[in-house]
C-alpha positions, 0 to 999 in steps of 0.5 A: 523496543519490542515489536508489535504482535501485528507485525509479526504475525503479518510477517510470518503470515506472507513469508509462509503464501508468498510463492502461493500470491505470486501464483494467485494475485493477478499482475497489475497489467490484468487489473480492472480499468478503474485501478489501472486507471488510479495507478496512471493517475497517480504516476502521472502527478508524481511525474509532473511534479517531479518531486523525488521517488515513489516508495510502493509501500507493502510491496510485496513480490514488487509488481506493482512498483514495476509497473510505477517504473514502467509508467516513469515514475522513480519507485522502490519497493518495501514490505514487511516480509522477508520472502517477498522482498526475495522474490520481488529481487529476482524478479526485477533486479535492477529496481530497489527493494527493501525489508521495512514497517510502514510504521518506522520507515527507514526514509528521511523527512520529506524525501518523496514524491509519491506514496503508493499503499495499496492493499497494505494498510488493512492488516494494521490494527486501527489504533496503530493507523495514525502511526502509520499516515503520521510515517507517510506524512514525514517521509512525504515532500511538502506537495507529494502525493499518497495514493491509499487502496484497500478494502473498506467496510465495518469489520474485523476479520480473522482468517485461518488460510489465505491464499490457499495457506495456513495463515495468522495475520487479521485484517479490519475494513474500516468505513472510507469517512473514517479512514479520510479523517485519519489522512486529514488528522495526519495532516494529508488532504484527501483530494479525490475519492473513488469508491468501487461497488462490489460485483461485476467484474470485480469480486470483492465482498466489500467496496474498495476505495481509493482517496488520493491524497497530498501533502500541503506545502510549507 
């Protein structure tokens, strides 16, 4: 089956910007306190239940994967970009990183104790989000956790450059309520939400949000 064109655009773009991304995007330890707190809380839930490993989907150069591992979580990373995966493997040789798409994960049913989707779904056209969230549900163990974080709004962005380089991806910002509804439709119970206003120490022109979701037990 032919690959969706948006996946090709995302892969090619992040292959192009990978090195610049590492130089420009701060590591997790330099994130704002709320972001770090959400990652720490997610790690604590996963550790407490001990249901299985955590997949960092859209892991980029592996920094957040390594951050979770440092919090005592058995984590591995998956990214669409071969160049990002190469950088992650070089930086963190003791962790596992692989190429893959959130639309068709090479992970068995009920295998994961947690999924982290950290600013990694906004390039997905809204009509394909149900398929992505269905993969989250399929691969999460009953009782497993999802931490989703991304920009929200009502906008389709078509930048020509990103991280100082030409890019061909697009970004789709959706209202938080719509994302929560899609997660629920996929069988994931939204158990917590945090919305962070733009401005201040976090310089974003849109809202950022983190709904924490959990797959129900059988």
